[in-house]
C-alpha positions in Angstrom: -3.5 -47.7 58.9 -4.7 -44.5 60.4 -2.7 -42.9 63.2 -4.8 -41.5 66.1 -1.6 -40.0 67.5 -0.7 -37.3 64.7 -1.8 -34.6 66.8 -1.4 -33.6 70.6 -2.2 -30.8 72.5 0.5 -29.6 74.6 -0.2 -29.0 78.4 0.4 -25.5 79.5 3.8 -25.2 81.3 4.3 -23.8 84.9 5.6 -20.1 84.5 8.3 -21.1 87.0 9.1 -24.7 87.2 10.6 -25.9 90.6 13.5 -27.2 88.5 13.9 -25.8 84.8 16.4 -28.5 83.7 14.0 -31.4 85.1 11.2 -29.7 83.1 13.1 -29.7 80.0 14.0 -33.2 80.2 10.4 -34.0 80.7 9.6 -31.8 77.5 12.2 -33.6 75.4 10.6 -37.2 76.3 7.0 -35.7 75.4 8.6 -34.3 72.1 10.1 -37.7 71.5 6.8 -39.6 72.4 4.9 -37.6 69.8 7.3 -37.9 66.9 6.4 -40.1 64.0 10.3 -41.4 64.1 13.5 -40.3 65.4 14.6 -36.4 65.7 17.7 -34.8 65.3 19.3 -33.0 68.2 19.0 -29.7 66.4 15.2 -30.7 65.8 14.6 -31.0 69.4 16.5 -27.8 70.2 14.6 -26.0 67.8 11.2 -27.5 69.0 12.0 -26.4 72.8 13.9 -23.2 72.0 16.8 -24.3 73.3 20.5 -23.9 72.7 22.0 -26.9 70.8 24.6 -27.3 73.6 22.1 -27.4 76.2 19.5 -30.1 74.2 22.6 -32.3 73.8 23.5 -32.4 77.8 19.9 -33.0 78.5 19.8 -35.8 76.0 23.0 -37.4 77.3 21.7 -37.6 80.5 18.4 -39.1 79.4 20.6 -41.4 77.5 22.7 -42.4 80.3 19.3 -43.6 82.1 18.3 -45.4 79.2 15.2 -43.2 78.5 16.4 -42.1 75.1 18.6 -43.9 72.7 20.4 -42.8 69.3 20.7 -44.5 66.0 23.8 -44.7 63.7 23.0 -41.2 62.3 22.9 -39.7 65.9 19.4 -39.1 65.9 17.5 -39.8 69.1 14.2 -41.9 70.1 12.7 -42.8 73.4 14.6 -45.7 74.8 13.2 -49.2 76.2 13.5 -48.3 79.8 10.4 -46.0 79.0 8.4 -49.2 78.7 9.4 -50.4 81.9 8.6 -47.3 83.5 5.0 -46.9 82.0 4.5 -50.2 82.9 4.6 -49.3 86.6 1.8 -46.8 86.2 -1.6 -48.2 87.5 -0.1 -51.6 87.2 -3.1 -53.5 88.4 -5.6 -51.6 86.3 -3.4 -52.3 83.2 -2.8 -55.9 84.3 -7.0 -56.3 84.4 -7.8 -53.9 81.3 -5.5 -55.6 78.9 -7.1 -58.9 78.5 -10.8 -57.2 78.4 -9.6 -54.5 75.9 -7.9 -57.3 73.7 -11.2 -59.4 73.7 -13.5 -56.4 72.9 -11.2 -55.2 70.1 -11.2 -58.5 68.4 -15.0 -58.9 68.9 -15.5 -55.4 67.5 -12.8 -55.2 65.0 -12.1 -51.9 65.9 -9.1 -50.4 68.5 -10.2 -50.2 72.0 -8.1 -48.6 75.0 -8.3 -47.2 78.4 -8.1 -43.5 79.0 -7.2 -42.0 82.6 -7.4 -38.4 83.5 -4.5 -36.5 84.0 -5.1 -32.8 85.3 -7.3 -31.7 82.3 -6.2 -34.1 79.8 -7.3 -37.7 78.7 -4.3 -39.9 78.3 -4.2 -43.2 76.6 -2.9 -46.0 79.1 -3.3 -49.0 77.3 -4.4 -49.6 73.7 -5.4 -52.6 71.7 -5.8 -53.0 67.9 -7.9 -56.0 66.6 -6.0 -59.1 65.6 -7.5 -59.7 62.2 -8.6 -56.2 60.8 -7.8 -55.3 57.5 -7.3 -51.7 58.7 -7.7 -50.0 62.2 -7.0 -46.9 63.9 -3.6 -46.6 66.0 -4.1 -45.2 69.1 -0.8 -44.9 70.8 -0.5 -45.3 74.7 0.6 -41.8 76.0 -1.4 -40.0 73.4 -3.5 -37.2 75.1 -6.0 -34.5 74.4 -8.0 -32.0 76.7 -11.1 -33.6 78.5 -13.4 -31.3 76.7 -13.2 -33.1 73.3 -13.4 -36.9 72.3 -15.6 -39.4 73.8 -13.4 -40.7 76.4 -12.7 -37.0 77.6 -16.5 -36.1 77.8 -17.0 -39.3 79.9 -14.3 -38.3 82.2 -15.7 -34.9 82.6 -19.3 -36.5 83.4 -17.8 -38.2 86.4 -16.4 -35.1 87.8 -18.4 -32.3 89.5 -18.8 -29.1 87.2 -16.5 -27.2 89.7 -13.9 -29.4 88.4 -14.4 -29.0 85.0 -11.9 -26.8 82.9 -13.1 -23.1 82.4 -15.2 -22.0 79.7 -17.1 -25.0 79.2 -19.2 -24.3 76.2 -23.3 -24.6 76.3 -22.9 -27.2 73.8 -20.4 -29.4 75.8 -22.7 -29.1 79.0 -25.7 -30.4 76.5 -23.4 -33.3 75.9 -22.4 -34.0 79.4 -26.2 -34.3 80.2 -26.9 -36.5 77.1 -23.9 -38.7 78.5 -25.1 -39.1 82.0 -28.5 -40.1 80.3 -27.6 -42.8 78.3 -24.3 -44.0 79.7 -21.9 -43.5 77.1 -20.3 -40.7 74.9 -19.6 -40.5 71.4 -17.6 -38.2 69.2 -16.7 -37.8 65.5 -14.0 -35.2 63.9 -13.3 -33.8 67.5 -9.4 -35.1 68.1 -8.5 -36.6 64.8 -10.1 -35.8 61.5 -12.5 -38.6 60.3 -12.2 -40.5 63.5 -15.1 -41.5 65.6 -14.9 -42.7 69.1 -17.4 -44.1 71.8 -16.5 -44.4 75.5 -18.2 -45.6 78.8 -17.1 -44.7 82.2 -14.8 -46.6 84.1 -15.4 -45.7 87.9 -12.9 -47.2 90.4 -13.0 -46.8 94.1 -10.3 -44.6 95.1 -9.0 -43.6 91.8 -9.3 -40.7 89.3 -12.1 -41.0 86.8 -11.1 -43.4 83.5 -12.9 -44.8 80.5 -13.0 -47.3 78.3 -13.2 -46.2 74.6 -13.2 -47.5 70.9 -11.9 -45.6 67.7 -12.9 -46.3 64.3 -13.5 -44.5 60.8 -16.6 -45.2 58.8 -20.4 -45.9 59.4 -20.4 -49.6 59.9 -20.5 -49.7 63.6 -23.2 -49.2 65.8 -22.2 -46.9 68.7 -25.0 -48.3 71.2 -23.6 -52.0 70.6 -20.2 -50.7 70.9 -21.0 -49.0 74.3 -22.9 -52.1 75.3 -19.8 -54.2 74.8 -17.3 -51.8 76.5 -19.7 -51.4 79.8 -19.3 -55.4 80.1 -15.6 -54.9 80.1 -15.7 -52.0 82.5 -17.8 -54.0 84.9 -15.4 -57.0 84.8 -12.4 -54.7 85.7 -14.3 -53.2 88.3 -15.0 -56.6 89.9 -11.6 -57.8 89.4 -10.4 -54.6 91.1 -12.9 -54.8 94.0 -14.5 -51.6 93.0 
């Protein structure tokens, strides 16, 4: 199984965070979310440039709140309470998107997911892998990448005014935006994860930041226009359910 969460672009950090301790704790959670497995305290400290004692105190605090847990060897990973917090993010949107993504993924035989705008990045909020596929691409909830790459990022950018785009948008990307607006969906290949292709359609909801429904897959066996048409039907259902 390919893993679409093997790479992540780290968001730029404010030069002077309002709370350095809180900022470091959040960085630890992001680091653990990206890890393929558990991490040793020394690995956490080294990755964030912290003294081991500081990393240990931060991890103990996160552990007290159930946000991280330690295994029998003292290695740390995200705790189950993180899932509770994540479930509260755009709860109504997740509730309506989940059955639509499940149906689309099983019909298409490929992984389908919901991406939302977070500053200048596209973040996966909900992801569903097909039930009976021999192999599929795993798109982990919480995975993020710049909106300037990948089909869902391009779709989200197409829903923004050019003044809201990141700086230094290339001429090629501007052309992609024009094509996306004309045909109503975006495609990408080898942009976020090597060999992985993606198709995305816009999910415009009243009073919310831009979002996208997308599918990821490997190989030439899928027709992007057909995938886009199926995702567009799900997007319309979600909009109707949310009164948008």
